[in-house]
N, C-alpha and C positions, 0 to 999 in steps of 0.2 A: 735207324730211321724211325719215322713216326707213323702211327696208325692213321694220321690225318693226311698222308701223302696222296696226291692224285695218282692214278694208275693208268699206265699206257701199255697196251698190247699191240704188237706188230707181227703180222703173218706175212713174211716176204717170200714170194715165189718167183718162179722163172718168167711169169707173164705179168704179174701185178703184185702189189703189196696192199694189204688191208691194215688199217690202223683204227683202234678204238680207244677213246679216252673215257675213264670212269671215275666217279667220285669214290671216296673211301667206303661209302655204303654199298658200292656196286652199281649205283645208278649210272646209266649211260649218258655221257655228256656230249659226245660227238663221235662220228665215224666217217672215215673217208678212204678213198683208194687212190693209188698213184701207179706209176710204171713199175717195171720189173725190179726185183731186189735180190737177185742171185749174185752174191759177192764174188763168185768165181769169174763172173763176166763183167766185173766193174764195181770196185768198192765204192768209189765216189758216186757213181750213178745210183747205186743202191741206197746209200745214205741220203742222197738228194731226194730220192723218191719218198723215203721215210719222213724226212723233214717237211716236204711239201704236204704230205697227208696229215702230219701232226699239226702243221699250221692251220689247215682247214678245220681240224678238230677243235683247236682253240677258238677259232672264229665262231663255230657252231655253239660252243659253250659260253660265249661271251667273255672269254678270258684274254689276257694280254700276253705278249711274248715273254714278259718278265715272269709269268707264271710257270714257264718251263722249268724253273729251278725248284718247283714244288712237286715235280713228276718223278716217280719211280717207274722205269720202263723195262719191259722185256722185249728185246729185238730177236725174234725167231726168223732167221734168214736162211734161204736156200744157199747152199755152198759152205755154210758154217760148220758142216760136218768134217771139213778138211782142216787139220791142225794149223797150217800156216795161215789160211784164210780166217780162221777163228781168231787167232792172235791178232792179226791185222785189224779185224773188226773191233776187238776188245780195246785196242789202242787208239782207235779213231776218236777224234774229238766229238763231244756231244754237249748239249746245253742242259741235260737233265740232272736232277739231284743224284740219281744212280741209274745205271743201265746194265742189265744182265743180257749178255749175248749168247744165243744158242742157235741150234738149227731148227728148221721148220718141222722136221719129222719128230723131234723130241717134244715140241710144243703140241703137235697133233696127237701124240700118244698121251700126254698129260691131259689134254682136253677130252680125249675119247674116254678115258677111264677115271678121270678125277683123281689122279695120283695113285690109283690102285695098280696092282700088277696087271699087265696086259701088253698086247702088241698092236701095232698099226701098220698098214701098208698105204703109203701115199701114192696115188696114181693121178698125176696132173701133168704139167709140162715134163717133169721127170718122174722117176719112180724110186722108192726106197722102202725097205722094211725096217721097223724099229720096235724094240721091246724094252720095257722097264720091269725087271724081275728081281725081287729080293734086294732092292737097292742098287742093282747093277744095270747098266745099259748095254744093249746089243744092237748092232747095225748089220743089215744085209743089203747089199747092192747100193744103188745110188751113187755110183762113181762117175756119172756124167757121160754124155755122148763123146765119141762114138763107141766107147768100149763098154758102156753099161746103160742103165735106165731103161732096160727092156720092158715092153708093155706100156710105156708111157705115151703121152700125146706126141712128144718129140720123136720117139722111136717109131711110132706108127707113121708119122709124116715122112721120116727118112726112108722107111721101107716102101712106102707108096712111091716116092720119087725114084727109088731104085728100080721098081717095076715099070715105071714110065720109060726109063732109059732102056730097059730090057725090051719093052714093046717096040720102041723106036728101032731097035736092032733086028726085030723080027723074031725074037725068041721068047715072047710072052704075049698072051692075047690082049687085044684092045677092049677090055671090058668098060662098062660105063664109068666106073671109078677112075680107071687109068686115063680115059679120055678127059674126065673132069679135072684131074690134077694136071694133066698136060696143058689144058686150056688155061687153068689158073696160073701156071708158071710161064705163059707166053707162047706156048705151042712151038717152041724152038729148042732142040736139045742143047745147042750151044749156049743159049740164054740160061737154060737150067744149070749147066755146069758153072756158069758165072755166078748164078744165084747161090748154088751150093757152097762156093768158095767163101761167101760172105755170110751165110745163114747162121743164125743163132738158134739154140733149142726152141725158143718161143716162135721162131719163123716156121720150123718144121711142125710144131704143135698146132699152128694155125690151120694146118691141113686136116687135123684130126676130126673136126666136125663133118667134113666131106666123107670120111671113111665110115663114121658112125651112121650117117644118113644113108649111105649106099649099102651098108650091111643090113639095115632095116628093110631094104628093098631086095635082099638076097643076091646082090652083086657078088659073084664068086671071089673076086680079088678082095673085096672088103670083108667078106665072111672069113676068108683065109687069114687076113691080118688080125681080125678081132679074136679068132680062135688062137692064133699064135700069142697075141697079147695076154689072153686069159691064161694060157699055159705058163707064160713067164711069171705072171702074178701068183699062180699056183706054186711055182718054185720058191718064190719068196715066202709064201705062207707056210710051205712044208718045213722050211728051215726054222722059221720062228716057232712053229708048233714043236719042232724037235728040241728047241732050246727051253721049252716049257711055257710058251705063251699060248695057252689054250683058249684065251679070249682074244679074238682079232677084230679090229674095226678097219673099215676102209675109209680113206679120206682123199681129198683132191677132186678137182673138177671133172676128171674123166671116170672116177670110180663108179658112179651109177651106171655108166654105159659098158664098163668092163665086167661088172658083177655078173650079168647073165651068162657070161662065157666062162665062168669059173667052174671048177670041178665040184662035185658033191662033197668030196673030202675037205675042200677048203670051206665051202659054204656051211658045213656043220659047225665050224668054229667061229663064224661071224656073229658079232653082236652089234646092236645099234649103238653108235657112239653117243656118250653123254653130252659131248660138246666138240667144237672144232679146234683148229690150231690157234685161232685168235683167242678163244676162251682159255686154251692152255697157256698162252703167253700171259694173259691177265692173271691166271692162277699163279704163275711163276713170279710175276711182278709183285703180287700181293705177298708171296712168301719172302721176297727180297726186302719188302718194306717192313 
């Protein structure tokens, strides 16, 4: 490739994807967002979101669709940590000169440490631990709902819904949070069961702001859930530290709200990230170019 290639970074998560287009100098030419880009829940939907946001970036930069052939892209997509999904994404057609596909946790780790050794815990719609150590990659968790992603926004929402149904049965107290979630989902347990049958992780994660808000008001259920979430993130951190990642960064939309609930043992290893997953994707795109 050429050093004159345009660079495109994509941070595709379970709720939205962010796309940034840069000149070879690093100058930002355009930035846009679109819908979710978790390829485990729809490869075509994810790529459509990426292409919509890319088109908007081209418009902002005053470029034409024909300029897509000048772009080297890194598509850091949720779900690309699974081998089958990664291969499918790598084989998917695209209009770019070159496209590197990886998972969003990898890009978040690169962005956080600028390519140096370290670990990252992404706490957003889902959760995952990732480390880059001595040229090797290590993953902890992030296997998706319902069997994994503990401590994430989706996990918090799922646990809140579970407690709503417990309360409806008379085996859990109707705290303010439980009432709020019950109301949000239609105040009908049968409607909730129907909702659960169709809910995606981003739907569960949409309830996380209610939990954070009520935890700040000392609602007992919300506090319990945030403490449990912090404990699960502590577990990811302990494993990464045990692997040798003594520098840990937090990433993801929920991370600032979970951080106060982490143990001192975890917090001692936290560092301020140098950049985010979008910047990590651009770093990888530049390396590919």
